[in-house]
ZAMARGU-4260 file (C-alpha; in steps of 0.2 Angstrom, whole numbers, plus 5000, padded with zeros to 4 digits):
<rodrens>
0) 5000/5000/5000 | 5008/5017/4995 | 5007/5033/5005 | 4993/5040/4994 | 4982/5025/4997
5) 4985/5025/5015 | 4981/5044/5016 | 4965/5041/5007 | 4960/5027/5018 | 4964/5037/5033
10) 4954/5052/5027 | 4939/5041/5023 | 4940/5034/5041 | 4941/5050/5050 | 4931/5060/5038
15) 4912/5063/5039 | 4899/5056/5027 | 4882/5062/5021 | 4868/5059/5033 | 4854/5048/5025
20) 4837/5055/5022 | 4825/5054/5036 | 4814/5041/5028 | 4830/5029/5028 | 4832/5032/5047
25) 4813/5028/5050 | 4814/5013/5039 | 4830/5006/5048 | 4820/5009/5065 | 4806/4999/5058
30) 4818/4985/5052 | 4826/4984/5070 | 4809/4983/5078 | 4804/4969/5066 | 4819/4958/5073
35) 4817/4963/5091 | 4799/4962/5095 | 4792/4946/5087 | 4798/4931/5098 | 4803/4920/5083
40) 4815/4933/5075 | 4821/4938/5092 | 4827/4920/5096 | 4839/4923/5081 | 4844/4941/5082
45) 4847/4940/5101 | 4863/4931/5097 | 4870/4948/5091 | 4865/4956/5108 | 4874/4941/5117
50) 4890/4945/5107 | 4889/4963/5114 | 4884/4957/5131 | 4899/4945/5133 | 4910/4957/5124
55) 4906/4970/5137 | 4911/4958/5151 | 4927/4954/5142 | 4932/4972/5138 | 4929/4978/5156
60) 4938/4963/5163 | 4953/4968/5153 | 4952/4987/5157 | 4951/4983/5176 | 4966/4973/5175
65) 4958/4955/5176 | 4965/4941/5165 | 4952/4937/5151 | 4953/4918/5148 | 4939/4915/5136
70) 4922/4919/5130 | 4909/4906/5125 | 4893/4909/5115 | 4879/4896/5114 | 4865/4893/5102
75) 4852/4896/5116 | 4858/4914/5115 | 4867/4912/5132 | 4885/4916/5135 | 4899/4914/5147
80) 4914/4925/5149 | 4928/4919/5161 | 4942/4930/5168 | 4954/4928/5182 | 4958/4939/5196
85) 4951/4944/5213 | 4934/4936/5216 | 4928/4953/5223 | 4932/4971/5222 | 4929/4985/5210
90) 4936/4976/5195 | 4924/4961/5198 | 4909/4972/5201 | 4912/4983/5185 | 4915/4967/5175
95) 4899/4959/5181 | 4889/4975/5178 | 4896/4977/5160 | 4885/4963/5152 | 4868/4970/5152
100) 4874/4988/5150 | 4885/4985/5135 | 4873/4983/5121 | 4863/4999/5125 | 4879/5009/5128
105) 4887/5003/5112 | 4871/5009/5103 | 4872/5026/5112 | 4891/5027/5106 | 4886/5022/5089
110) 4872/5035/5088 | 4884/5048/5094 | 4896/5044/5079 | 4881/5043/5067 | 4875/5060/5073
115) 4892/5067/5069 | 4892/5059/5052 | 4906/5046/5056 | 4898/5031/5047 | 4914/5024/5040
120) 4922/5025/5057 | 4908/5016/5066 | 4909/5002/5053 | 4927/5000/5055 | 4927/5001/5074
125) 4914/4988/5075 | 4924/4976/5064 | 4939/4979/5074 | 4930/4975/5090 | 4923/4959/5083
130) 4940/4954/5077 | 4947/4956/5094 | 4933/4947/5102 | 4936/4932/5090 | 4953/4929/5097
135) 4945/4925/5114 | 4931/4914/5108 | 4933/4896/5115 | 4919/4887/5106 | 4914/4883/5088
140) 4897/4890/5089 | 4903/4906/5096 | 4917/4908/5083 | 4904/4905/5069 | 4893/4918/5076
145) 4906/4931/5077 | 4914/4927/5060 | 4897/4929/5052 | 4894/4945/5060 | 4911/4952/5057
150) 4910/4946/5039 | 4894/4956/5036 | 4903/4972/5042 | 4918/4969/5031 | 4907/4966/5016
155) 4897/4981/5019 | 4912/4992/5023 | 4922/4987/5007 | 4909/4983/4994 | 4893/4992/4997
160) 4890/5010/4992 | 4888/5025/5004 | 4869/5024/5004 | 4869/5005/5009 | 4883/5008/5022
165) 4873/5022/5030 | 4857/5012/5030 | 4866/4997/5038 | 4875/5007/5051 | 4858/5015/5056
170) 4850/4998/5057 | 4864/4991/5068 | 4863/5005/5080 | 4844/5005/5081 | 4845/4986/5084
175) 4858/4989/5098 | 4847/5002/5106 | 4831/4993/5105 | 4838/4975/5108 | 4847/4982/5123
180) 4831/4985/5132 | 4823/4968/5130 | 4835/4957/5140 | 4833/4966/5156 | 4814/4964/5155
185) 4817/4945/5151 | 4829/4944/5166 | 4816/4952/5177 | 4803/4940/5172 | 4814/4925/5175
190) 4818/4931/5192 | 4800/4933/5196 | 4797/4915/5191 | 4811/4910/5203 | 4824/4907/5189
195) 4840/4915/5184 | 4847/4913/5202 | 4865/4915/5196 | 4861/4930/5184 | 4872/4945/5183
200) 4861/4955/5195 | 4862/4941/5208 | 4881/4940/5206 | 4882/4959/5209 | 4870/4958/5224
205) 4882/4945/5232 | 4897/4956/5228 | 4890/4972/5234 | 4876/4967/5246 | 4865/4978/5236
210) 4848/4970/5232 | 4847/4962/5215 | 4832/4972/5211 | 4842/4988/5212 | 4854/4981/5199
215) 4840/4977/5188 | 4834/4995/5190 | 4851/5000/5184 | 4850/4989/5169 | 4833/4996/5165
220) 4839/5014/5167 | 4854/5012/5157 | 4845/5004/5142 | 4830/5016/5142 | 4840/5031/5144
225) 4852/5025/5130 | 4837/5022/5119 | 4830/5039/5122 | 4846/5048/5120 | 4852/5038/5105
230) 4836/5039/5097 | 4836/5058/5098 | 4853/5058/5089 | 4848/5046/5076 | 4832/5056/5072
235) 4841/5073/5071 | 4847/5070/5053
</rodrens>
């Protein structure tokens, strides 16, 4: 790659792109709702939320000085992130809290980038995060899921035109914002039925001696506030 090509790629990465028309933003919102609300489609699309959920655990574990040993993604949309370090303390608390908050916060960050016209930067950052996560995947289903998701981002980033890239980026961010809301409600319903006794909220309760219900409230607050704030950014085109 010569210097002019590298400079062109860098300019494209850090530069701004034209915002899509409002109807495109609305259409991508409807598309995201279509794969989040119906239970049948949600069983499939939830795998992507699980990638973000477990990726959040893994990223925060690394940022807090824990040793990340592996991530597993399962076909029932559950996942497991294993890290080594002190079984208590701030690092463990932040790592446990990062799962349910990661998808909506990623959506909020993506909405901020799109609001600033950084469509290409969003697509490349997402691809880089998926590639980094792939290194830590420890089961075949998880690897397949991350590879397929990452390949979609690569294909759109390199082969699609600007309008398709914009529509795809907006659809992804809407999906993270909307899909980030539903898991906390599902967890609340499971706990009401006496299940999910080892959920993130229950682990946080044992770590902090704060009732699991308050941690659930935090998950709800983060996801709903992210949806409201991110939605305002996306609709301000």
